[in-house]
N, C-alpha and C positions, 0 to 999 in steps of 0.2 A: 567577415563574417564568412562562415564555414559554408562550402558549397555543398548543396542538398540535392543536385540534379542526379547524383548517383545511388540515392537511395531506393531506386526501384528492385523489387525482389520478384522471385518467381510466384511468391505467394503474396497476395494484398494483405493489408493490414487486417481487413476484415476477417478473411479468413485464418491468419494465425491467431487472433483473438479466440473466435470461435473453436479453435483446434485445443487449445489450451484450456479455455473455459471448459469445454466438455471434460477434458483429463483431469482437471480440478475438481469438477463438481462429482465424477465418479469418485476420485480418490476421498474426497470430502466424506461423502455417505459411508464409504469404508470405514473411516475413522471415526465418525459422531457415533453416540451411543443411541442405540433404539429407544424410542418412546415408552415410557411406562416402567423402567426399570426401578426408579425408585417409590412407585405409586404417587408421584408427583406430577406437576406441568414443567418440572424443570429441565428433562431433556427435549420436550415440545419446544421450550423456548429457546433452547440452543441449538436446535435444529432450523428452527425457524429464522433466528438472527444469521446463521451460518449459510443458510440453502436459498434465502430469499432473494434471490437476483445477486447483482453485482458483476463489476466489469472484470473480476479476477485478475486486477493489472499486476499485483504482487507475486500471486503464484506463476503467472504468465512470466515474470522478470525471472523467477526461478527457473524454468522450463527452459527459456530462450536462452539463458546463461548456460545452464547445464550441457544443453544440445550443442551451442557452439564450442563447448570444449569435450566433446563426445561422453559426457557422463552417462552412465546408464540410465535409461527412462525409468525403471522401476525404483532406482535410488532416490529420484528427483520429487516423487509423488510426497513423502514424508515432509521433507522441508517446504514444499508448496502449502501443504496442508497447516502446517505449523504457522506460518507466516499469514495464512487467511483467518486460521482461529485467533490469533493475535489481533489482527485487525477487526474481525468481527466483535471480540470483544470491547476494543476501544471504542466503536460504534456505538454499542449498547450502552456503553456508561456515559459517552459524549451526549446523547440524546436524552439522559436524564434530568428530571426538572430542576436538580440542583446543579447542573452543567448546562447544556445548552438550550434545554427544555424545547425538543423537537417532538413534534406529533407525527411525522413522515417520515420514512427512509425507503429509497427505492421505490417511492410510489405506493408504499403500503404503511400501515400503523406501525411505530415505533415499537420495540418489545415491550416497553414499560406500559405502553396503552395497551396492548393486546393481552399482557400477562400479568400487568401489575407492576409496581416499581420494586417491591422487594424481590419478587420472582426476577426481574431482569438483572438485579444486582449481582445475584446468585448465578443466573446463567452467564454472565460476563465472568465472572469469578470464576466459574467450572470451564469456560473456554480458553481463559489464560492459563490454568492448569494443563488443560488438554494440549494447547501448544506445546508446551515443555515435554509432556509424555509422548506426544505422537512423534516428535523430533527424536527423541532419545531411542523407543523401541522400535521405529520404523527402521532405523539405522543399525540396530545391533547386529553385530557379526557381516554387515555390508562394508563398513568404513572402519579405519583405525580408530580405537578407543580417544586417543589423543585428539582426532579431528572430531568427534562426537562432541567431546568435552567443549572444545573451541566454538563448534557452532552453536553449541547451548548458550554459552558465555556472549557470542554475538547476538543472538536473540534476546538475551536478557539485557544486555546492555543498551540496545536499541529500543527496548519497551520501558526502561524504568527512568531511575534519576536523571541519567544523562542522555534521555532519548524521549520517548513518546510521552511518559508521562510527566516529564518535567515540561516539555513543549505546551502541553496541556495547563498545567498550572499556570504559565506564564501568559497562557492566553485569557485564562481567567481574570488574572490581575491586571490585564492590559484593556479590559471593556473601559470605554471612556478616555483612555489614557492616549496621549501625542506619542508614537513611536518615530523613530527615523527607519531609514529604508535597511541599514545594517542590524538595527535591534530586531525587526520584522522578520528579516531573513535567519537569523540567530534562533527565533522561535520555530519556524516554520522548518527549520533543518533538524530540529527536535521532533515536533509534532508530526510531522510528513515525512520528511526526509529520511530520517532515521531508519524507519522500518521500509521503505522502498530501496534504499541504499544495502541494507542487509538483505533484502530478497536477492539481490544481485550477487552479494558476496557468499550467501549460503549455496546459490547455484554453483558457483564457482568451486566452492569447497568440495563439493561432490565430484569433483575430477582431481587426478595428479597432474593435470597439465598447466594449471595456474600456479605461476611462480608469485614472488613477493611485488615484482614491479607491475605485472598484469593485474593482479587482485588490488593493487593500489590505485590503477587506472580504472578499473570497474567500479570501485569504491567512488571515485570522482563521479564517474557516467551515474552512478546510481544518487548521489547526492545533488547533481544537476538536472536530474529527472524528476526527483523528488520536489526540487523547488520550481520547476515549469509547471508540474502537476498542479502544485498549490497554487500559483498565479492564476493559472487556469479556471481552477475552482472560483477564485475571487472574482475574476471576470464574469463567469457564467452566473456567479449570485446576483450580478449587476443587470445581465442582458438576457439571460435565459427566463422562461417560462417555467412555472411550478410543474406543470404537467409532463415537462421536458427532463427537468432537473430530477425529478421524483421526491423533492425535499423541498422546503417552503422557499420561494424565490424572495430575494433581499433579506434573508435572516440577519445576515452579519450588518447590514444597515440598521436593520431594527435594534440590533442590539449594542448599536455603537461601537463594533470592533475596528480596529485598525486592520485595513487591507491594502492591497497592493495598489488597486486603483484609488484608494482613498490617499494615497501619499504620491503616487506617480500618473495619477489620471488615466483613463481607459487605454489611450494610445502610449502612453508611456510603459504601463503594465503589459501590453501585448509586445511592445519591443523587449522590454526584460524576459519575457517568456521565451523570445525568440534568441535572446542573448545566452540563455541558460540551456536550451537544446543546442546551441552550437557549441558550448560548452561540454556537453554530453558527448556530442559527435567528435570533438578534438580528443576527449579522452579514448577514442575508439581507433584513432587514426593509426595506420600501419598494421590494423589487422584486418584478416582477409573476409571473404564473403559469408563465412560461417556467423560472421557478426552481424549481418543484415537484417536480422529480426530485430536484434537490439536497436538498431539504427532507426528501424521503422517505427518502434515503440516510443523513441525519444521524438520522432515528428508526431506520432499519434495523439500525445499526452496534451499536446498544445491545440490540437484541432478538434477534440473531442466536443461532444454537443451536450452531455452530462456526465 
């Protein structure tokens, strides 16, 4: 097992998260459309979904990775926002009656409850489009064109039929089914892990210091963090209260979805999360203290309460 005794940083994980949350929120406000530009509630629904709380784990991974590799802070805002817009779109659509049918998100009414189902679908569509335009426009004349194109490809791959959308499709078809651990991991590597891993890779691509070997290790780190994040989510769905989670407790159980606790039991799921944390930390072995924020984040995702 990986030794975690060296994970102390000058800043606590709470300070790190707050710092990057604030940076992400300022940047999101910059790139989101102002209300009423179309004479509809579309912009308000987009802003509600993107700014309505959230831990900003994905933007934080962009910032922390970029900072570790001395990427200019101003370059990182665009990729961080692109990732969060894509994540926000996925939550809006996942909450729809035809998908997970959730009424609460982050302790507030979901987008379709507040603005209606049709407007929620359009808000998700617009947030997805905004993710790509933000990534392209924010980096123009700041990075080589080939790098920007590769980053757009990275985000699209992580979000589509080889990533998040496919993972959600598998999830929908898995309701009531019995999955083995390997199949459950494959599903969540797409549904949750792909976008988290891409957050790390996009942060690295903002720097000219990340060679192929390091980028490969960072991708492994991101995949492991993404899987441990999902395992923690599954555990919280069993043990946490709705008031703490900000969404209905026991939702996965109610929908008869396969989860890590349903396959491994709670203790087995907790150990599996620790194993994935160790895999993430091992991927950073040999890297200096500039990567300590990423090490802290690997620990945080399995210790969080919501």
